[in-house]
C-alpha positions in Angstrom: 34.4 41.7 3.7 31.3 43.3 6.2 28.2 44.2 4.7 27.4 47.9 4.6 24.5 49.0 6.5 21.8 50.4 4.9 19.9 53.8 5.8 16.1 54.0 5.0 12.8 55.6 5.9 10.7 52.6 5.9 10.3 48.7 5.6 8.5 46.5 3.4 8.5 42.8 4.7 7.1 39.9 2.8 5.8 37.0 4.5 6.1 33.5 3.2 9.9 32.7 3.1 11.0 35.7 5.0 9.1 36.0 8.2 7.2 32.8 8.3 8.7 29.3 7.1 5.6 27.8 5.7 7.6 25.6 3.1 6.0 22.6 4.6 2.5 23.7 3.9 3.3 24.8 0.5 5.0 21.8 -0.6 2.2 19.5 0.7 -0.6 21.5 -1.2 1.3 22.3 -4.3 2.8 18.7 -4.6 -0.8 17.2 -4.5 -1.9 19.6 -7.2 1.1 18.9 -9.2 0.6 15.2 -9.2 -2.9 15.2 -10.2 -1.8 17.5 -13.3 1.1 15.3 -14.3 3.6 18.1 -13.6 7.3 17.8 -11.9 6.3 18.8 -8.4 10.0 20.5 -7.8 9.1 22.6 -10.8 5.9 23.5 -9.5 7.4 24.3 -6.3 10.0 26.6 -7.9 7.6 28.4 -9.7 5.1 28.8 -6.7 6.9 30.7 -4.0 6.2 34.0 -4.0 3.4 34.2 -6.3 -0.3 34.4 -6.4 -1.4 30.7 -7.0 -3.6 31.6 -10.0 -0.5 33.3 -11.6 1.6 29.8 -10.8 -1.3 27.9 -12.7 -1.3 30.2 -15.6 2.7 30.2 -15.9 2.6 26.2 -15.8 -0.6 25.5 -17.9 -0.5 28.5 -20.3 -3.5 27.2 -22.5 -5.8 27.1 -19.5 -8.8 29.5 -19.2 -7.6 31.9 -16.1 -11.3 31.1 -14.9 -10.3 27.6 -14.1 -7.2 28.8 -12.6 -8.8 31.2 -10.2 -11.5 28.4 -9.3 -9.0 25.6 -8.4 -6.9 28.4 -6.7 -9.6 29.1 -4.2 -9.5 25.5 -3.3 -5.9 25.4 -2.8 -6.0 28.6 -0.8 -8.8 27.1 1.5 -6.3 24.1 2.1 -3.3 26.4 2.8 -5.4 28.5 5.2 -6.8 25.6 7.2 -3.2 23.8 7.3 -0.8 25.2 9.7 1.2 22.1 10.4 4.8 22.8 10.4 4.2 26.7 9.8 6.9 28.5 12.1 8.8 31.6 12.4 12.0 32.3 10.2 14.9 32.4 13.1 15.2 36.3 14.3 11.8 37.0 13.0 10.1 37.7 16.4 12.7 39.9 17.4 13.0 42.0 14.4 9.5 42.6 14.4 9.6 43.7 18.0 12.6 46.0 17.1 10.3 47.4 14.0 7.1 48.2 16.4 7.9 51.8 16.7 9.3 52.2 13.4 7.6 52.6 9.6 7.2 49.2 8.2 4.6 47.1 6.3 3.7 43.7 5.5 3.6 43.1 1.7 2.2 39.9 0.5 0.9 37.8 -2.1 -1.2 35.8 0.5 -4.8 36.4 1.1 -5.7 38.2 4.1 -7.1 35.3 5.8 -4.0 33.1 4.8 -1.6 36.0 6.3 -3.5 36.1 9.5 -3.3 32.3 9.7 0.0 31.9 9.2 1.2 34.8 11.2 -0.9 33.5 14.1 0.5 29.9 13.7 4.0 31.2 13.9 3.1 33.7 17.0 4.3 36.7 15.0 2.9 40.2 15.6 1.0 41.3 12.5 2.0 44.7 11.3 -0.6 47.3 11.5 -0.2 48.3 7.7 -0.3 45.3 5.3 -0.9 44.6 1.4 -2.1 41.6 0.7 -3.6 39.8 -2.5 -7.0 41.7 -2.1 -5.0 44.9 -2.3 -3.4 44.8 -5.8 -4.6 44.4 -9.2 -1.1 42.9 -10.2 0.9 40.3 -8.2 4.8 39.7 -7.6 6.9 40.0 -9.6 4.7 43.6 -10.5 5.9 45.9 -8.2 2.3 47.4 -7.3 2.4 45.8 -3.7 5.7 47.3 -3.0 4.8 50.8 -4.0 1.4 50.8 -2.8 3.0 49.6 1.0 5.3 52.9 0.5 2.6 55.1 -0.5 0.6 54.1 2.8 3.8 54.4 4.7 4.2 57.8 3.4 7.5 57.5 2.0 9.1 57.5 -1.7 10.0 54.0 -3.1 13.8 55.0 -3.3 13.6 55.6 0.5 12.2 52.1 1.7 13.8 48.7 1.5 12.1 45.6 0.7 12.7 42.0 2.6 12.1 39.1 0.4 13.2 35.6 -0.1 11.7 34.7 -3.7 12.8 35.7 -7.0 9.3 37.2 -8.2 9.6 39.0 -4.5 13.1 40.4 -5.1 12.4 41.2 -8.9 9.5 43.3 -7.8 11.4 44.9 -5.2 14.1 45.9 -7.4 11.6 46.9 -10.1 10.0 49.4 -7.5 13.2 51.1 -7.0 14.2 49.8 -3.7 17.0 48.0 -2.1 16.2 44.5 -1.1 17.3 42.1 1.4 17.2 38.9 0.3 16.5 36.4 3.4 17.4 32.6 3.2 18.7 30.2 0.7 16.3 30.9 -2.3 17.3 34.6 -2.3 20.7 34.3 -3.3 20.3 33.4 -7.2 18.1 36.5 -7.7 20.3 39.4 -7.1 19.3 41.0 -3.9 21.4 44.1 -2.7 22.0 42.4 0.3 21.5 38.7 1.4 21.3 37.1 5.0 20.7 33.5 6.0 17.7 34.7 8.5 16.5 37.4 10.6 18.7 36.8 13.5 21.5 38.9 11.6 19.8 41.9 10.9 19.5 44.9 13.3 17.5 47.9 13.1 17.8 51.4 15.2 16.2 54.6 14.6 18.5 57.5 13.8 18.1 60.9 15.5 16.6 62.2 12.0 13.9 59.4 11.9 15.6 57.1 9.4 16.2 53.6 10.1 19.7 52.1 10.0 20.0 48.6 9.1 23.3 46.6 10.1 23.9 42.9 9.4 26.0 40.7 11.3 28.7 38.5 9.5 
C-alpha cells in the first residue's frame, strides 16, 4: 500500500540518525565507556541513541550522583565533538535539506551546539537557521520540550508540525508533542512512528499555494 502524504506547516528535524549517520563515533565512544564501567556495550548503545549522555548514564547507573554523570558526560562530549571519522550524511539528506531551504523547518537535537556544528559540517550538510539544541532545553528527549520549542520558534502550533526522527526517545518526544512523526532508518520501526522510511531519499517536500508543505513518500 502506498504511504499517504502528510500536509503540514513546518518540519522539525532530528540530527543523529536522521540527517547525519554518526553511528561509528557513537559506537566508539559509548562502547569504550561501557567496557570501562563493566556494562554490556550493546545495551548501552540501545539506551544512548537519541538521548543526552548524562541521561543515558542516569538510566544505566541509577544510583550514581547526577554531578558525576554530568562530569563524565562533558568528557565524552569532548571526545565525540573531536571525532568525526565515519560521520556521513544519511542518504538523501543533502537534497532534502536543499528542498527545505525556503520552507519552515528547524533542527531539534539532543546534541550540544558544538557537537551539532561539528557533525553537520563533517557530513557536508547545511545547518538550518533555526535550531534547538541541548543548550536550549531543560528536559531532553523523550520529553517533548525541544519539539514544542521548535514549533514555537517557527510560529506554528504543534499539531501543524511534523517530526523527523530515528530513535525511540525522539519518536516518543514527537508523539508526546502532538505531532506526526516520520521515522527514518531501521531503528525507527519498533517505536511506532506515524510514517516510516528507510532514509530521506524516499521523501519529497513541496510548498502548496496556501503556504503549507506537502510531504510525499516513495514506495
